[in-house]
N, C-alpha and C positions, 0 to 999 in steps of 0.2 A: 533660541532658548540661554538667557544669560545663564554663566556659570554662579551656582552659588557660592557663598564664602566657605563652607563647609568642603565643597567638592574641590575649592581651589586650593586652600590649605591640604586637602589628602593629595592632592598632584604634587604639590609642592614636595610633602613628604616623600610620595614616589621616587620623586627626580632626585632628590639626597640621598636617599637608598642606591639608587641604581649609580650615583656618581660616587659611592663611599671608595673611598682611595682605597681600604684594606679589600674592597672584594674587587675593584678593577685590576689591582696589582694579582689576582688569583689567574690572570690569563698569561702572566710570566710563567708559568706551570706547563703552558703549549711546550718550552722549549725541552723538556724532558722527553715529548713524545716524538718533536722531530730529530732527538736523537735514537732514542733508543726504538721507534714506531708503536704501533698500537699496544693496547695490553687488553686484557678480559676483565678489568675491573676490581675482581675479587684478588689475584695475584699480584695486581699492579700493571700500571700505576691508576689509580681511580680511588676506592673506599680511602677510610681514614687510616686503616691498617691492611696488612698483605695476610692472607692465608698459605703459608708458607710449606705446610704440609697438610693434603687434603685423605692422605690416609690416616684414620684413627690411629690413635695409640692406645694401648693398653686400656686406657683409662677413659677411651672414648671421647677423646678432645682431639682438637686440630690446636695447632699454634699459630699464633697471631703474631706479628711483628710489626712494629711502628717507630720513627723518629721526627725529632723536633730539634731544629736552631732557634734559639733565640735571639730575638732584636738586639744588635751592639747598642744602641742608644739606652736600651734598659738596662743591660747590664754595666753598662757604666753608670747610669745614675742608682740603681738598686741592686748590686749584685747578690745580697741574701734574698731580695724579692725575686731574682732570677733564678736562683736556684731552685728555690718552691715553685716557680712556673716549671722550670722542666721536668720535673715530677708530675704535676698537675696536668701540664700537657699529653705527655704520654699516657696517664691513666685516664684520662677522659676519652683520647682517639680508642684504646682497647677497651673502654665501656664501649662507646661507640659502634664497636665490632662484637658485641656480645661477649666479650672475653674477662676473664678475670684476672688482674694484674698478676704476675709471677716475678718479676726482677728488671729491673733498671741499669743499662750500663751509659757510662757519662765521657765526655771529654771537656776537658777544662784547661783554658791557656789564658795567663794573666799573671800579674805581680802577686807575690804573697798574699800580700793584705787581700786582696780583690779575690785571689781563690781562695783564701778563710771564708771569707763571706760567702761565696757560692758556696762551699762543699757545706758550712752550717745550713743553708738554706735548703740544698739537696737532701741534708738530714732530716731536717724538720720534714720536709716533704714524704720522706719514706717512713718516718715515725705515723704521719697524720693518717696517711694512706695504706698504711701497712703492707709496704711493698718495700721489699731488699734492695740495696742498692749494692750489687754480683759485682761489679768491677768499671775498669774503664781505664782513662788515660790523663796524666796530669802533667803540664809542662809551664813551669814558673820562668816568665819573662818581663821585663819592662813595657814592652807594647803593647797595642788595644789588646782587650780580653774578648776571650769568643766561648760559647758553650753550647755544647751540643748533648742531647742525651735522647736513648733508644730504649724502647719497651718491649718486653715479650709476655703475652697471656695467653690463656687457655680459655677454647669456647667447646661446648658441645653442639651448639647451633647457631653460626655465625650471621649476625646483621649485614646487609648489604642493601647498597644503592639498588641493585639489578631487581631485589624483591620488589619493591614499591611498585604500588600498580592503582590504577584508577580505582575508585571505591573505596578506599582504604581509609581511615580517618587519621588525621594528622592531630598528633597532640606536641604539647611542651610541657615537658618536666624540667621543674628548676627551683632554685632557691631566691627569694628575693630578702631575706635577711642578711644583710651585708651593708657594705658603703662603695663610694666610687672612688678609684683613684683620682687625685686631681690632675696629675701628670701624663697618666696614661688610661686609655679607653679601656678598663677591667674593672669588673665589679667582683669585689674580695667578699666572702663570706666564710674566712679562715675563723675568725675570732668567735664569731656567733655558731658556727655549727662545725668547727674542727675537728671535735672529736667522733662525728658521726657521719664525715665525709668519705671515710673507708668504706664503710656500708652501704652509703648512698649509691657510689658509682658500681656497686658489686651488685645493685639491683638491675639492672640492664641486663645484666648475664642471666638472672632469675627471670624476667619476661619474655628474654630471646628462647631458651631452652622451653618455657612452657609454650610458647607459640603465640602470647598475647602479643608480641611485638615481632615485627619481619626486617623492619630497617628503621637505621635511626646516623643521627648526625649530630655529634657536640657542637654547641654555638659556639665559635671560637673566633679568630681576628676579624675575619668578614662580618659578625654581628648574624641577627637571627634572621634577618631577610636574605643576607647573601650566603649564610650556611646552607639554608633552604633552598636557596638556587644552586647549589654545590648537590644538596639530596635527589632533586629534580632533575638535573642536567641530562644523566645517562640515558634516562628513557624520554627523555623531555616531556615530563608530565607537567601538568598545573594544578592550583591550588587557589584559594582567594582567604586569603588569612583574615580573620574577623579581631581586630584590634581593640573593640570593646570586651571582648574574651581575654585579652591577654592579660596577664598577671604583670603587674609593674611594680618595683618598691618604690615605697614611699619617698618622696623627694628627688627622684630620678626622673627629668624629662623623657617624652615618649620616644623623641629620635635618639637618645643618648642611649635609651635601653635598647632601643632597635640595632644600633652599631656598636655596642659593645662586647667584651669578651667576659661572662660571667663565669666565676668561679664552678657552678655547678647549672648547666641549662642542656639538655638534650631534646633535639625533634626527635619524634617518633610516630612511625606508621604501624598502624594495627588493624588487622582486619575488623572491619565495619561491626560485627559482631562481639568483639572482645574488646573492646575501646575503655569500656567502663572497668573490665578487669586490669588492664595494662594502667591506667593511672591511679586504680586502687592501691598497686602496689608500691607507688611514690606519695601517694595521700595518705597510706597509714603511716609511713614514716615523719609524716610532718612536712611534706613537702608540697608543693605546688603542681597539679597537675590537669591541666585545660585544653580541651578540644578548641582546635583553633581553626578547622577545616575538614576537606574531603578531597582526595586527590581526585583528577581527572585527565584526561589526553589532550585538554584543549593546549598544553603548553605554555597557558600564561599564566604566570605568578603575579597575582594581585593582592592589594590591600583594601580592606573595608572598615569605614568607620561611621554608624549614626545613618546608615544607610546608603554612604557615599561608596563607589567605588574606583581604585585608580590602577593603573596597570604599571608594575617596576620594569617586568622583563616579559619579553615572549621567547622561550627558548625552543620555538622551531627556527628562529632567526637569531636569536645572542647566544652567544658562547661564554661561559663561567670560568673555565679552565681551558679551553681551548685543546682539550686531550681527544684523540682521533680513538673513536670507538664505535 
């Protein structure tokens, strides 16, 4: 039977998603496992953050730690934006673990003008997300600039890829108000939603504590499908993503949306009987929250559109991070 134009187009999209350089670059994480050996996925290496105290503190919460380094090319092109992104990436990673952000520590290296712009961006992000910049390190020099930041948060019930399971409902909670940067695949929503993003990210801690969500992944550099592959990788789960149900910002091509880093976008795994409750926590805030599919034990990550289906990855044989677990 001849392949229809629709299915050929979907297969082309699946191939582009599979070859996304930001996704294939995740294979480099295997170096960590080569040097340190396997982890248990919660304390690391594995999830977006590490639960570093499994014994509850007197308030009944665990500590979550995470960290990010910014791309040198991004720092050079937009040091202010890099500072803001350093806060965003850590806050989103903490949220993906079900944690409320409590503090950020940074390391800044660069010339005085560049460092000043980075610090202005860090301050703007700190104020936007209501998370204090509690310390860090600054080195002024005339060489290449560098920026890293590290976040601490607290959770009463951690979200983890280890809790994803067949039968759960996969949802996407996201903000589609914003604009795509012309120079980097980043969809910014700061102007449109900046005063609400602080509470938006804290919604994940709420659905985690209630049990309406058990696992999550923030959509970051690897894009929606790449981030989903990382969420599924530990237990080699499968899902068919319904692209017909996917919220897409006006004027943004589907392939660009699937491979970009949105300011606010989270993949959520909910018990099937609580998917509506999970979605409502976000839609009540004016965000998008949509069911994209249902997890299964196949290991096959596929996309579906107009009745056609195409496989992106088979996690029974393909690896994303290459971590041993």
